Legacy VTK file of the C-alpha trace (Angstrom):
# vtk DataFile Version 3.0
C-alpha trace
ASCII
DATASET POLYDATA
POINTS 210 float
136.498 81.748 124.499
135.192 84.948 125.077
137.413 87.616 127.251
136.263 90.089 130.001
135.477 92.884 127.799
133.338 90.609 125.400
131.272 89.479 128.914
130.463 92.885 129.567
129.802 94.007 126.602
127.257 90.766 126.065
125.593 92.494 129.816
125.707 95.778 128.674
123.607 94.913 125.373
121.010 92.854 126.908
120.135 95.084 130.017
119.546 97.764 126.658
117.164 95.129 124.666
115.476 94.106 127.782
115.338 97.801 129.448
113.751 96.922 132.450
112.997 100.233 133.396
110.816 100.649 130.229
108.688 98.432 131.050
107.694 100.029 133.929
104.719 102.103 131.977
103.549 98.814 130.759
103.507 96.885 133.974
101.926 99.648 135.935
98.925 99.984 132.859
98.756 96.445 133.471
98.481 96.177 136.877
96.420 98.979 137.689
93.477 97.354 138.855
94.861 94.357 140.912
95.487 93.696 144.523
99.003 93.972 146.419
99.200 90.298 146.614
98.887 89.538 143.143
101.445 92.460 141.974
103.968 90.850 144.077
103.106 87.137 142.695
103.610 88.970 139.238
106.688 91.006 140.317
108.253 87.502 141.557
107.183 85.222 138.080
108.718 87.686 135.446
112.202 87.844 136.279
111.953 83.972 136.441
110.678 83.300 133.418
112.827 85.491 131.584
116.079 84.242 133.384
114.525 80.650 132.499
113.561 82.000 128.644
116.898 83.365 128.000
119.092 80.256 129.852
117.446 77.840 127.373
118.452 79.859 124.869
121.733 79.844 126.050
121.972 76.608 126.070
120.258 75.186 122.690
121.748 78.363 120.880
124.629 76.727 119.160
121.971 73.632 118.557
119.345 76.150 116.825
121.551 77.211 114.158
123.255 73.806 113.254
119.578 72.166 112.939
118.649 74.896 110.702
122.025 75.391 108.909
122.311 79.054 109.658
125.652 80.793 109.888
126.234 82.870 113.141
127.253 85.647 110.802
124.023 85.043 108.635
122.559 85.175 112.210
124.091 88.041 113.484
123.212 90.083 110.193
119.625 89.493 110.842
119.434 90.048 114.477
121.376 93.179 113.998
118.886 94.338 111.855
116.109 93.712 114.417
118.200 95.281 117.178
118.574 98.463 115.002
115.140 98.472 114.305
113.973 98.404 117.961
116.546 100.832 119.061
115.211 103.333 116.702
111.477 102.537 117.741
113.281 103.365 121.416
114.823 106.385 120.748
111.581 107.898 119.306
110.084 106.846 122.851
107.246 104.653 121.559
107.794 100.750 121.583
105.624 99.048 119.415
105.375 96.191 121.604
103.109 98.294 123.414
99.919 98.049 121.526
100.846 94.333 121.064
101.073 93.869 124.615
97.727 95.215 125.542
95.768 93.242 123.465
97.729 90.577 124.695
96.276 91.211 128.102
93.396 91.556 126.966
92.588 88.180 126.200
94.319 86.603 129.440
91.859 85.749 131.906
94.302 84.304 134.825
96.458 87.458 136.165
98.831 85.236 136.997
99.990 84.547 133.316
100.661 88.373 132.231
103.784 87.622 134.412
104.871 85.172 131.456
102.546 86.511 128.428
103.022 89.388 127.488
105.560 90.479 130.310
108.528 88.232 130.232
108.043 87.371 126.450
107.821 89.261 124.410
108.061 92.705 126.321
111.218 91.323 128.009
113.192 88.753 126.372
111.779 89.060 122.980
113.198 88.364 119.835
115.983 90.697 120.663
117.196 89.729 123.518
116.952 85.401 122.408
118.919 86.391 118.995
121.365 88.411 121.170
122.179 85.582 123.521
122.014 82.706 120.749
124.788 84.911 119.516
127.187 85.096 122.478
125.950 81.725 122.963
127.951 80.951 119.684
130.898 82.607 120.853
130.926 81.057 124.326
133.148 78.750 124.533
134.012 76.113 127.901
131.974 75.249 131.245
133.654 78.806 132.647
132.300 81.288 129.774
128.935 79.781 129.918
129.028 79.946 134.017
130.164 83.381 133.073
127.240 84.263 130.525
124.490 82.557 132.610
125.707 85.069 135.903
124.819 87.909 133.670
121.629 86.446 132.853
120.930 86.187 136.231
122.151 89.956 136.856
119.247 90.815 134.142
116.700 89.044 135.890
117.737 90.433 139.171
117.734 94.505 137.593
113.859 93.104 136.267
112.774 92.182 140.157
114.082 95.510 141.398
112.696 97.438 139.104
109.136 95.710 138.962
109.464 95.939 142.762
110.149 99.546 142.511
107.774 100.121 140.059
105.403 102.568 141.562
108.390 104.854 143.084
110.444 105.205 140.156
107.099 106.056 137.956
106.354 108.788 140.943
109.929 110.050 140.438
110.870 109.967 137.078
107.445 110.548 135.474
106.431 109.705 131.527
109.393 112.187 130.382
112.443 110.674 132.769
111.108 106.980 131.275
111.592 108.162 128.322
114.767 109.729 128.556
116.180 106.579 129.495
114.870 104.473 126.925
115.987 106.690 124.311
119.330 106.543 126.070
119.455 102.905 125.927
118.178 103.022 122.336
121.273 104.997 121.109
123.343 102.545 123.228
121.465 99.796 121.381
121.814 101.026 117.900
125.583 100.846 118.317
125.672 97.287 119.416
123.292 96.930 116.795
125.786 98.223 113.867
128.518 96.381 115.252
126.966 93.226 114.841
125.812 93.642 111.165
128.947 95.208 109.902
131.319 92.172 112.013
128.794 89.718 110.075
128.810 91.243 106.646
132.665 91.564 107.120
132.637 88.016 107.736
130.730 86.984 104.885
132.366 88.437 102.569
135.733 88.091 103.548
136.296 84.576 101.632
134.978 86.542 98.327
137.746 88.616 98.874
LINES 1 211
210 0 1 2 3 4 5 6 7 8 9 10 11 12 13 14 15 16 17 18 19 20 21 22 23 24 25 26 27 28 29 30 31 32 33 34 35 36 37 38 39 40 41 42 43 44 45 46 47 48 49 50 51 52 53 54 55 56 57 58 59 60 61 62 63 64 65 66 67 68 69 70 71 72 73 74 75 76 77 78 79 80 81 82 83 84 85 86 87 88 89 90 91 92 93 94 95 96 97 98 99 100 101 102 103 104 105 106 107 108 109 110 111 112 113 114 115 116 117 118 119 120 121 122 123 124 125 126 127 128 129 130 131 132 133 134 135 136 137 138 139 140 141 142 143 144 145 146 147 148 149 150 151 152 153 154 155 156 157 158 159 160 161 162 163 164 165 166 167 168 169 170 171 172 173 174 175 176 177 178 179 180 181 182 183 184 185 186 187 188 189 190 191 192 193 194 195 196 197 198 199 200 201 202 203 204 205 206 207 208 209
């Protein structure tokens, strides 16, 4: 059963991984030549897609671990390493997914599809976010815990919607430097969370050996 501090930690870690503000430059570059109604449609579809992906992961996370015979501690270490790599990239204020995003965007003819690919996945709800949700899904016991965790995911969806909606204004006010600073702060938070994931997983794995 997760206590209130665990739920808060989950929301903060997920927000740091998703990093809606950091996705603003990519969103603006992808929709630069789009009509206003096209951009408005993408702003509506993207958060819905992210929430749907993460909620499905939340519900099926424990089943996935059991199906593949993976212990939660092994998954915690693997997810922690993945988050640490993401945090290093964020601390350098560059994202490897940006180039990947551009490639996928060029292959997408239908403008609406960029709301799902690449914006929703892999940009916002990528492997790091999915790994985090699976780990917390394993710890969430009881309907109330799932409801609270789901509410946290809905809050992330709302944050994505508001960020994309205000993207032109935020980009104008913060500029590239301001967005890079926020991305670095999120990366620092994410690095600390990743280290905790790894150390907790390793401690539980090697504890029986001692």
